[in-house]
C-alpha positions as CSV (number, residue, x, y, z in Angstrom):
1,M,37.6,19.7,78.6
2,D,37.3,15.5,79.1
3,V,36.6,16.8,82.3
4,L,33.6,18.9,81.2
5,A,32.1,16.6,79.0
6,G,32.3,13.6,81.3
7,L,30.5,15.9,83.6
8,I,27.7,16.7,81.0
9,E,26.9,12.6,80.2
10,D,27.3,12.5,84.3
11,L,24.8,15.0,85.0
12,K,22.6,13.4,81.9
13,A,22.8,10.5,83.3
14,E,21.3,11.5,86.6
15,A,18.4,13.3,85.3
16,V,17.8,10.2,83.7
17,R,18.1,8.3,86.9
18,I,16.2,10.8,88.9
19,Q,13.1,10.8,86.2
20,A,13.3,6.8,85.9
21,Q,11.6,6.0,89.4
22,A,8.7,4.5,89.8
23,R,7.4,6.9,91.6
24,P,6.1,10.3,91.5
25,L,9.2,12.7,92.5
26,R,9.8,14.9,95.0
27,L,10.0,18.5,95.6
28,D,13.9,18.5,95.5
29,E,14.3,15.7,92.9
30,M,12.4,17.6,90.4
31,S,14.6,20.9,91.4
32,R,17.7,19.4,90.5
33,V,16.4,17.9,86.9
34,K,15.3,20.8,86.3
35,A,18.6,22.7,87.2
36,I,20.4,19.7,85.2
37,H,18.4,20.9,82.4
38,Q,18.9,24.8,82.9
39,A,22.8,24.0,83.3
40,L,23.2,22.0,80.4
41,P,23.0,23.8,77.4
42,Q,25.0,26.4,79.0
43,L,27.5,23.6,79.8
44,T,27.4,22.3,76.2
45,A,28.4,25.3,74.7
46,A,31.3,25.8,76.6
47,L,32.2,22.5,76.0
48,A,31.8,23.4,72.3
49,V,34.1,27.2,72.3
50,L,36.5,25.0,74.3
51,T,36.9,22.6,71.1
52,A,36.5,24.6,68.5
53,E,38.9,24.9,66.3
54,A,41.0,28.1,66.4
55,P,39.8,30.2,63.0
56,A,42.5,30.5,60.4
57,P,44.4,33.7,60.7
58,M,43.1,36.6,58.7
59,I,43.2,40.4,57.4
60,T,41.5,42.5,59.4
61,Y,41.6,46.4,60.0
62,K,41.4,49.2,62.2
63,I,39.7,52.1,61.3
64,V,42.2,55.1,63.0
65,T,40.4,58.3,61.7
66,D,38.2,58.2,58.8
67,R,36.3,60.8,57.5
68,E,32.3,59.5,56.3
69,G,33.2,56.3,56.7
70,R,35.3,56.3,53.1
71,L,38.5,54.2,54.8
72,K,36.1,52.0,56.5
73,E,34.2,50.8,52.9
74,G,37.4,50.8,51.4
75,A,39.2,48.8,54.6
76,R,36.7,45.8,54.0
77,T,36.7,45.9,50.4
78,A,40.4,45.5,50.4
79,C,40.7,43.3,53.0
80,N,37.9,40.5,51.5
81,F,39.5,40.7,48.2
82,W,43.8,39.6,50.3
83,N,41.8,37.2,52.1
84,R,40.3,35.2,49.2
85,F,43.6,34.6,48.0
86,V,45.8,35.0,51.2
87,V,46.3,32.8,54.5
88,P,48.7,34.5,55.8
89,R,50.7,32.4,58.3
90,L,49.4,35.3,61.6
91,S,47.0,37.3,62.1
92,I,47.4,40.5,60.0
93,V,46.1,43.8,61.6
94,I,45.5,46.4,59.1
95,R,45.6,50.3,61.0
96,L,44.0,52.9,58.9
97,D,44.3,56.3,59.2
98,L,44.3,59.6,57.6
99,F,46.9,62.1,56.6
100,T,46.8,65.1,54.7
101,A,49.5,66.9,52.3
102,D,49.5,68.9,49.2
103,S,51.3,66.4,47.3
104,T,51.3,63.2,44.3
105,T,51.3,60.6,47.6
106,I,48.0,59.2,47.8
107,A,48.5,57.2,50.8
108,R,51.4,55.1,52.5
109,A,52.0,52.1,54.3
110,Y,55.0,51.8,57.1
111,K,56.8,48.8,57.6
112,P,55.1,46.2,59.5
113,Y,55.7,44.9,62.9
114,Q,54.7,41.5,65.1
115,K,54.0,41.9,68.6
116,D,52.1,39.2,70.6
117,E,52.0,36.4,67.5
118,V,49.8,39.3,65.5
119,V,51.0,41.2,62.6
120,Y,50.9,44.7,62.6
121,G,50.7,47.3,59.5
122,V,50.1,51.2,59.7
123,V,48.5,52.8,55.8
124,E,47.7,56.4,55.8
125,F,45.4,57.5,53.3
126,N,46.0,61.6,52.2
127,T,42.9,63.4,52.6
128,K,43.5,65.4,49.6
129,Y,42.7,61.8,47.3
130,L,40.2,60.5,49.7
131,D,38.0,63.3,49.2
132,Q,38.4,62.3,45.1
133,F,38.4,59.0,44.6
134,S,35.4,57.1,44.2
135,E,34.5,54.1,46.6
136,G,36.6,51.6,44.0
137,G,39.0,53.8,44.2
138,I,39.6,53.9,47.0
139,A,39.8,50.0,48.5
140,G,41.8,49.6,45.0
141,T,44.2,52.0,47.2
142,I,44.0,50.0,50.1
143,A,44.3,46.7,49.0
144,H,47.8,48.1,47.2
145,E,49.1,49.1,50.6
146,V,47.9,45.6,52.1
147,G,50.3,44.5,49.8
148,H,53.3,46.2,51.5
149,T,51.3,44.9,54.9
150,L,52.4,41.6,53.6
151,G,56.3,42.2,52.6
152,F,55.7,43.2,48.9
153,G,58.8,46.3,48.7
154,W,60.7,45.4,52.1
155,E,64.2,43.4,52.6
156,Q,62.8,40.2,51.8
157,W,60.8,41.3,48.7
158,R,64.2,42.4,47.6
159,T,65.8,38.6,47.5
160,L,63.0,37.5,44.9
161,F,63.9,39.4,41.9
162,D,67.1,40.8,39.5
163,S,66.7,44.7,40.4
164,A,68.7,45.2,37.4
165,S,65.9,43.4,35.1
166,G,62.9,43.2,37.6
167,E,62.7,39.9,36.7
168,F,61.5,37.2,39.3
169,R,64.6,35.0,40.6
170,S,63.7,31.2,39.5
171,Q,63.3,30.2,43.1
172,A,60.6,32.7,43.0
173,V,59.0,31.1,40.3
174,A,59.2,27.8,41.6
175,Q,56.9,29.1,43.9
176,L,54.7,31.0,42.0
177,P,54.8,30.4,38.2
178,G,52.6,33.7,37.2
179,L,55.8,35.6,38.4
180,A,57.4,34.7,35.3
181,Q,54.9,37.1,33.6
182,M,55.3,39.8,35.5
183,R,58.4,42.2,36.5
184,V,58.9,44.0,39.1
185,E,59.0,48.5,38.4
186,T,62.9,49.1,38.0
187,D,62.9,52.9,37.4
188,Y,60.7,55.6,39.1
189,P,61.9,58.0,42.1
190,P,62.8,56.0,45.2
191,G,59.8,55.2,47.2
192,T,58.1,53.0,44.0
193,C,61.2,52.1,41.7
194,L,61.6,48.2,43.2
195,S,59.2,47.9,45.4
196,H,56.0,47.4,42.8
């Protein structure tokens, strides 16, 4: 980057030196000044890209399958919600897809995995409910499933609370005092019990 910054300054100085002649410029001098003035914006833009700080990791999404853009709208709202409150250590990509089942399962999230410094979460939405839910209902469901991708419900999550009472342990409350007022679900069937 220092080399590029030095090149930019050298070219600026060369253009000034050529234009400061006490005589009319020759054709080759005019061509050189013109080339320098054409190159400087691109070189300056390249330097800006190289010196820009990397953006903070975010939660984003990739739509695998959708129905009339309903998942996309819900995903945008859900990711914007989480990005207001969470700055993850690594970028997170939620892969959204559909499944069809005549069941009470509205949506499901799979255990997240990490590859190349990115966390991936897979969320599938049941088309039975996608067709019935409002835009807000879809966004709320996706936001809930993104929570699972963030870790709610998996192994490390279970160390944060007492599984008999659902009360968060003092270490977790010390990190986030609002947890003192919350309880983890301790009833209902597997898949929801101790995961919400």
